[in-house]
PDB file as gemmi writes it, atoms N, CA and C in Angstrom:
CRYST1    1.000    1.000    1.000  90.00  90.00  90.00 P 1                      
ATOM      1  N   MET A   1       1.089   5.845 -19.894  1.00  0.00           N  
ATOM      2  CA  MET A   1       1.648   5.705 -18.565  1.00  0.00           C  
ATOM      3  C   MET A   1       2.469   6.954 -18.248  1.00  0.00           C  
ATOM      4  N   SER A   2       2.221   7.559 -17.119  1.00  0.00           N  
ATOM      5  CA  SER A   2       2.963   8.762 -16.768  1.00  0.00           C  
ATOM      6  C   SER A   2       4.353   8.400 -16.223  1.00  0.00           C  
ATOM      7  N   GLU A   3       5.251   9.341 -16.383  1.00  0.00           N  
ATOM      8  CA  GLU A   3       6.629   9.132 -15.925  1.00  0.00           C  
ATOM      9  C   GLU A   3       6.697   9.205 -14.408  1.00  0.00           C  
ATOM     10  N   LEU A   4       7.436   8.297 -13.821  1.00  0.00           N  
ATOM     11  CA  LEU A   4       7.643   8.344 -12.372  1.00  0.00           C  
ATOM     12  C   LEU A   4       8.547   9.529 -12.040  1.00  0.00           C  
ATOM     13  N   PRO A   5       8.231  10.285 -10.998  1.00  0.00           N  
ATOM     14  CA  PRO A   5       9.060  11.446 -10.650  1.00  0.00           C  
ATOM     15  C   PRO A   5      10.518  11.077 -10.380  1.00  0.00           C  
ATOM     16  N   ILE A   6      10.753   9.912  -9.798  1.00  0.00           N  
ATOM     17  CA  ILE A   6      12.133   9.520  -9.480  1.00  0.00           C  
ATOM     18  C   ILE A   6      12.961   9.319 -10.749  1.00  0.00           C  
ATOM     19  N   ILE A   7      12.326   8.860 -11.825  1.00  0.00           N  
ATOM     20  CA  ILE A   7      13.056   8.675 -13.081  1.00  0.00           C  
ATOM     21  C   ILE A   7      13.460  10.033 -13.646  1.00  0.00           C  
ATOM     22  N   GLN A   8      12.527  10.979 -13.661  1.00  0.00           N  
ATOM     23  CA  GLN A   8      12.835  12.312 -14.161  1.00  0.00           C  
ATOM     24  C   GLN A   8      13.886  13.003 -13.302  1.00  0.00           C  
ATOM     25  N   LYS A   9      13.791  12.872 -12.002  1.00  0.00           N  
ATOM     26  CA  LYS A   9      14.760  13.513 -11.112  1.00  0.00           C  
ATOM     27  C   LYS A   9      16.150  12.880 -11.245  1.00  0.00           C  
ATOM     28  N   THR A  10      16.207  11.572 -11.459  1.00  0.00           N  
ATOM     29  CA  THR A  10      17.493  10.909 -11.680  1.00  0.00           C  
ATOM     30  C   THR A  10      18.114  11.374 -12.990  1.00  0.00           C  
ATOM     31  N   TYR A  11      17.286  11.493 -14.029  1.00  0.00           N  
ATOM     32  CA  TYR A  11      17.768  11.998 -15.317  1.00  0.00           C  
ATOM     33  C   TYR A  11      18.291  13.435 -15.169  1.00  0.00           C  
ATOM     34  N   ASP A  12      17.539  14.269 -14.446  1.00  0.00           N  
ATOM     35  CA  ASP A  12      17.979  15.647 -14.217  1.00  0.00           C  
ATOM     36  C   ASP A  12      19.291  15.691 -13.444  1.00  0.00           C  
ATOM     37  N   LEU A  13      19.449  14.794 -12.476  1.00  0.00           N  
ATOM     38  CA  LEU A  13      20.698  14.710 -11.721  1.00  0.00           C  
ATOM     39  C   LEU A  13      21.866  14.363 -12.635  1.00  0.00           C  
ATOM     40  N   ILE A  14      21.659  13.419 -13.528  1.00  0.00           N  
ATOM     41  CA  ILE A  14      22.717  13.030 -14.474  1.00  0.00           C  
ATOM     42  C   ILE A  14      23.083  14.220 -15.362  1.00  0.00           C  
ATOM     43  N   LYS A  15      22.065  14.905 -15.903  1.00  0.00           N  
ATOM     44  CA  LYS A  15      22.329  16.062 -16.763  1.00  0.00           C  
ATOM     45  C   LYS A  15      23.095  17.156 -16.022  1.00  0.00           C  
ATOM     46  N   TRP A  16      22.825  17.314 -14.737  1.00  0.00           N  
ATOM     47  CA  TRP A  16      23.499  18.345 -13.948  1.00  0.00           C  
ATOM     48  C   TRP A  16      24.900  17.909 -13.520  1.00  0.00           C  
ATOM     49  N   TYR A  17      25.055  16.621 -13.168  1.00  0.00           N  
ATOM     50  CA  TYR A  17      26.275  16.144 -12.531  1.00  0.00           C  
ATOM     51  C   TYR A  17      27.388  15.764 -13.509  1.00  0.00           C  
ATOM     52  N   VAL A  18      27.034  15.263 -14.679  1.00  0.00           N  
ATOM     53  CA  VAL A  18      28.055  14.810 -15.628  1.00  0.00           C  
ATOM     54  C   VAL A  18      28.980  15.951 -16.050  1.00  0.00           C  
ATOM     55  N   PRO A  19      28.469  17.134 -16.392  1.00  0.00           N  
ATOM     56  CA  PRO A  19      29.411  18.218 -16.730  1.00  0.00           C  
ATOM     57  C   PRO A  19      30.342  18.589 -15.572  1.00  0.00           C  
ATOM     58  N   ILE A  20      29.851  18.503 -14.345  1.00  0.00           N  
ATOM     59  CA  ILE A  20      30.698  18.780 -13.181  1.00  0.00           C  
ATOM     60  C   ILE A  20      31.801  17.736 -13.089  1.00  0.00           C  
ATOM     61  N   LEU A  21      31.446  16.472 -13.262  1.00  0.00           N  
ATOM     62  CA  LEU A  21      32.445  15.397 -13.193  1.00  0.00           C  
ATOM     63  C   LEU A  21      33.454  15.497 -14.323  1.00  0.00           C  
ATOM     64  N   ASN A  22      33.025  15.992 -15.474  1.00  0.00           N  
ATOM     65  CA  ASN A  22      33.947  16.141 -16.602  1.00  0.00           C  
ATOM     66  C   ASN A  22      34.981  17.228 -16.371  1.00  0.00           C  
ATOM     67  N   ARG A  23      34.748  18.103 -15.396  1.00  0.00           N  
ATOM     68  CA  ARG A  23      35.717  19.153 -15.076  1.00  0.00           C  
ATOM     69  C   ARG A  23      36.719  18.735 -14.000  1.00  0.00           C  
ATOM     70  N   LEU A  24      36.621  17.511 -13.541  1.00  0.00           N  
ATOM     71  CA  LEU A  24      37.582  17.025 -12.550  1.00  0.00           C  
ATOM     72  C   LEU A  24      38.979  16.986 -13.154  1.00  0.00           C  
ATOM     73  N   PRO A  25      39.995  17.075 -12.322  1.00  0.00           N  
ATOM     74  CA  PRO A  25      41.361  16.921 -12.825  1.00  0.00           C  
ATOM     75  C   PRO A  25      41.530  15.550 -13.484  1.00  0.00           C  
ATOM     76  N   HIS A  26      42.412  15.507 -14.446  1.00  0.00           N  
ATOM     77  CA  HIS A  26      42.622  14.290 -15.235  1.00  0.00           C  
ATOM     78  C   HIS A  26      42.876  13.069 -14.358  1.00  0.00           C  
ATOM     79  N   SER A  27      43.606  13.236 -13.285  1.00  0.00           N  
ATOM     80  CA  SER A  27      43.946  12.102 -12.422  1.00  0.00           C  
ATOM     81  C   SER A  27      42.723  11.523 -11.717  1.00  0.00           C  
ATOM     82  N   HIS A  28      41.682  12.317 -11.524  1.00  0.00           N  
ATOM     83  CA  HIS A  28      40.477  11.840 -10.844  1.00  0.00           C  
ATOM     84  C   HIS A  28      39.326  11.555 -11.804  1.00  0.00           C  
ATOM     85  N   LYS A  29      39.366  12.196 -12.951  1.00  0.00           N  
ATOM     86  CA  LYS A  29      38.251  12.115 -13.887  1.00  0.00           C  
ATOM     87  C   LYS A  29      37.976  10.688 -14.338  1.00  0.00           C  
ATOM     88  N   PHE A  30      39.010   9.950 -14.672  1.00  0.00           N  
ATOM     89  CA  PHE A  30      38.801   8.641 -15.256  1.00  0.00           C  
ATOM     90  C   PHE A  30      38.591   7.550 -14.221  1.00  0.00           C  
ATOM     91  N   MET A  31      38.961   7.785 -12.998  1.00  0.00           N  
ATOM     92  CA  MET A  31      38.725   6.781 -11.964  1.00  0.00           C  
ATOM     93  C   MET A  31      37.438   7.098 -11.213  1.00  0.00           C  
ATOM     94  N   LEU A  32      37.394   8.214 -10.552  1.00  0.00           N  
ATOM     95  CA  LEU A  32      36.239   8.592  -9.751  1.00  0.00           C  
ATOM     96  C   LEU A  32      35.063   9.014 -10.640  1.00  0.00           C  
ATOM     97  N   GLY A  33      35.324   9.859 -11.611  1.00  0.00           N  
ATOM     98  CA  GLY A  33      34.261  10.366 -12.480  1.00  0.00           C  
ATOM     99  C   GLY A  33      33.536   9.268 -13.228  1.00  0.00           C  
ATOM    100  N   ASP A  34      34.282   8.374 -13.860  1.00  0.00           N  
ATOM    101  CA  ASP A  34      33.655   7.290 -14.616  1.00  0.00           C  
ATOM    102  C   ASP A  34      32.862   6.360 -13.711  1.00  0.00           C  
ATOM    103  N   ARG A  35      33.365   6.102 -12.533  1.00  0.00           N  
ATOM    104  CA  ARG A  35      32.653   5.229 -11.595  1.00  0.00           C  
ATOM    105  C   ARG A  35      31.327   5.849 -11.180  1.00  0.00           C  
ATOM    106  N   MET A  36      31.343   7.146 -10.912  1.00  0.00           N  
ATOM    107  CA  MET A  36      30.111   7.822 -10.493  1.00  0.00           C  
ATOM    108  C   MET A  36      29.111   7.920 -11.645  1.00  0.00           C  
ATOM    109  N   ILE A  37      29.585   8.230 -12.829  1.00  0.00           N  
ATOM    110  CA  ILE A  37      28.693   8.307 -13.989  1.00  0.00           C  
ATOM    111  C   ILE A  37      28.078   6.944 -14.277  1.00  0.00           C  
ATOM    112  N   THR A  38      28.874   5.899 -14.221  1.00  0.00           N  
ATOM    113  CA  THR A  38      28.363   4.546 -14.447  1.00  0.00           C  
ATOM    114  C   THR A  38      27.310   4.194 -13.404  1.00  0.00           C  
ATOM    115  N   GLY A  39      27.553   4.541 -12.157  1.00  0.00           N  
ATOM    116  CA  GLY A  39      26.584   4.268 -11.100  1.00  0.00           C  
ATOM    117  C   GLY A  39      25.265   4.996 -11.313  1.00  0.00           C  
ATOM    118  N   LEU A  40      25.348   6.248 -11.752  1.00  0.00           N  
ATOM    119  CA  LEU A  40      24.128   7.012 -12.013  1.00  0.00           C  
ATOM    120  C   LEU A  40      23.331   6.405 -13.167  1.00  0.00           C  
ATOM    121  N   TYR A  41      24.023   6.018 -14.243  1.00  0.00           N  
ATOM    122  CA  TYR A  41      23.321   5.397 -15.366  1.00  0.00           C  
ATOM    123  C   TYR A  41      22.762   4.024 -14.996  1.00  0.00           C  
ATOM    124  N   ASP A  42      23.455   3.281 -14.152  1.00  0.00           N  
ATOM    125  CA  ASP A  42      22.925   2.000 -13.672  1.00  0.00           C  
ATOM    126  C   ASP A  42      21.655   2.214 -12.855  1.00  0.00           C  
ATOM    127  N   LEU A  43      21.656   3.247 -12.022  1.00  0.00           N  
ATOM    128  CA  LEU A  43      20.470   3.569 -11.240  1.00  0.00           C  
ATOM    129  C   LEU A  43      19.299   3.915 -12.156  1.00  0.00           C  
ATOM    130  N   LEU A  44      19.540   4.758 -13.152  1.00  0.00           N  
ATOM    131  CA  LEU A  44      18.486   5.137 -14.093  1.00  0.00           C  
ATOM    132  C   LEU A  44      17.974   3.918 -14.843  1.00  0.00           C  
ATOM    133  N   ASP A  45      18.873   3.071 -15.279  1.00  0.00           N  
ATOM    134  CA  ASP A  45      18.510   1.847 -15.984  1.00  0.00           C  
ATOM    135  C   ASP A  45      17.619   0.953 -15.116  1.00  0.00           C  
ATOM    136  N   THR A  46      17.984   0.779 -13.864  1.00  0.00           N  
ATOM    137  CA  THR A  46      17.210  -0.058 -12.947  1.00  0.00           C  
ATOM    138  C   THR A  46      15.830   0.539 -12.695  1.00  0.00           C  
ATOM    139  N   LEU A  47      15.747   1.855 -12.564  1.00  0.00           N  
ATOM    140  CA  LEU A  47      14.453   2.492 -12.354  1.00  0.00           C  
ATOM    141  C   LEU A  47      13.531   2.313 -13.555  1.00  0.00           C  
ATOM    142  N   ILE A  48      14.082   2.433 -14.743  1.00  0.00           N  
ATOM    143  CA  ILE A  48      13.277   2.253 -15.956  1.00  0.00           C  
ATOM    144  C   ILE A  48      12.819   0.802 -16.078  1.00  0.00           C  
ATOM    145  N   ILE A  49      13.703  -0.132 -15.793  1.00  0.00           N  
ATOM    146  CA  ILE A  49      13.323  -1.549 -15.823  1.00  0.00           C  
ATOM    147  C   ILE A  49      12.224  -1.812 -14.799  1.00  0.00           C  
ATOM    148  N   ALA A  50      12.337  -1.215 -13.618  1.00  0.00           N  
ATOM    149  CA  ALA A  50      11.331  -1.422 -12.573  1.00  0.00           C  
ATOM    150  C   ALA A  50       9.974  -0.886 -12.998  1.00  0.00           C  
ATOM    151  N   LYS A  51       9.980   0.229 -13.696  1.00  0.00           N  
ATOM    152  CA  LYS A  51       8.707   0.828 -14.109  1.00  0.00           C  
ATOM    153  C   LYS A  51       7.960  -0.080 -15.075  1.00  0.00           C  
ATOM    154  N   TYR A  52       8.666  -0.663 -16.017  1.00  0.00           N  
ATOM    155  CA  TYR A  52       8.011  -1.429 -17.067  1.00  0.00           C  
ATOM    156  C   TYR A  52       7.964  -2.924 -16.795  1.00  0.00           C  
ATOM    157  N   SER A  53       8.579  -3.373 -15.738  1.00  0.00           N  
ATOM    158  CA  SER A  53       8.620  -4.800 -15.436  1.00  0.00           C  
ATOM    159  C   SER A  53       7.339  -5.229 -14.734  1.00  0.00           C  
ATOM    160  N   SER A  54       6.774  -6.308 -15.209  1.00  0.00           N  
ATOM    161  CA  SER A  54       5.607  -6.868 -14.516  1.00  0.00           C  
ATOM    162  C   SER A  54       6.047  -7.970 -13.558  1.00  0.00           C  
ATOM    163  N   ASP A  55       7.234  -8.506 -13.789  1.00  0.00           N  
ATOM    164  CA  ASP A  55       7.764  -9.569 -12.947  1.00  0.00           C  
ATOM    165  C   ASP A  55       8.838  -8.982 -12.029  1.00  0.00           C  
ATOM    166  N   LYS A  56       8.457  -8.646 -10.818  1.00  0.00           N  
ATOM    167  CA  LYS A  56       9.388  -7.993  -9.895  1.00  0.00           C  
ATOM    168  C   LYS A  56      10.508  -8.921  -9.442  1.00  0.00           C  
ATOM    169  N   LEU A  57      10.302 -10.223  -9.496  1.00  0.00           N  
ATOM    170  CA  LEU A  57      11.357 -11.162  -9.144  1.00  0.00           C  
ATOM    171  C   LEU A  57      12.509 -11.051 -10.140  1.00  0.00           C  
ATOM    172  N   THR A  58      12.194 -10.906 -11.416  1.00  0.00           N  
ATOM    173  CA  THR A  58      13.227 -10.740 -12.427  1.00  0.00           C  
ATOM    174  C   THR A  58      14.021  -9.469 -12.162  1.00  0.00           C  
ATOM    175  N   LEU A  59      13.333  -8.425 -11.751  1.00  0.00           N  
ATOM    176  CA  LEU A  59      14.010  -7.181 -11.424  1.00  0.00           C  
ATOM    177  C   LEU A  59      14.989  -7.383 -10.272  1.00  0.00           C  
ATOM    178  N   ARG A  60      14.572  -8.084  -9.279  1.00  0.00           N  
ATOM    179  CA  ARG A  60      15.443  -8.342  -8.120  1.00  0.00           C  
ATOM    180  C   ARG A  60      16.671  -9.148  -8.541  1.00  0.00           C  
ATOM    181  N   GLU A  61      16.489 -10.103  -9.426  1.00  0.00           N  
ATOM    182  CA  GLU A  61      17.634 -10.881  -9.926  1.00  0.00           C  
ATOM    183  C   GLU A  61      18.564  -9.986 -10.737  1.00  0.00           C  
ATOM    184  N   HIS A  62      18.011  -9.058 -11.499  1.00  0.00           N  
ATOM    185  CA  HIS A  62      18.816  -8.128 -12.298  1.00  0.00           C  
ATOM    186  C   HIS A  62      19.685  -7.266 -11.366  1.00  0.00           C  
ATOM    187  N   GLN A  63      19.133  -6.818 -10.251  1.00  0.00           N  
ATOM    188  CA  GLN A  63      19.854  -5.961  -9.334  1.00  0.00           C  
ATOM    189  C   GLN A  63      21.045  -6.691  -8.705  1.00  0.00           C  
ATOM    190  N   ASN A  64      20.972  -7.991  -8.572  1.00  0.00           N  
ATOM    191  CA  ASN A  64      22.078  -8.732  -8.001  1.00  0.00           C  
ATOM    192  C   ASN A  64      23.292  -8.734  -8.900  1.00  0.00           C  
ATOM    193  N   TYR A  65      23.106  -8.496 -10.187  1.00  0.00           N  
ATOM    194  CA  TYR A  65      24.233  -8.500 -11.119  1.00  0.00           C  
ATOM    195  C   TYR A  65      24.855  -7.129 -11.282  1.00  0.00           C  
ATOM    196  N   ILE A  66      24.194  -6.082 -10.763  1.00  0.00           N  
ATOM    197  CA  ILE A  66      24.736  -4.719 -10.904  1.00  0.00           C  
ATOM    198  C   ILE A  66      25.765  -4.458  -9.854  1.00  0.00           C  
TER     199      ILE A  66                                                      
END                                                                             
């Protein structure tokens, strides 16, 4: 199965963006930075689940908990 372009582009975004977020001032790094990093990893996780899921209803239920 070939990789979906959106998964690769999301991964590339994370690789590019995390070092930038790590350079934020201490007062913003742990509040804003962690929230953004968590959101990006949640997005990547959901995309990977969507690719391999045969039951799209389960995927939709998973998204409600994120």
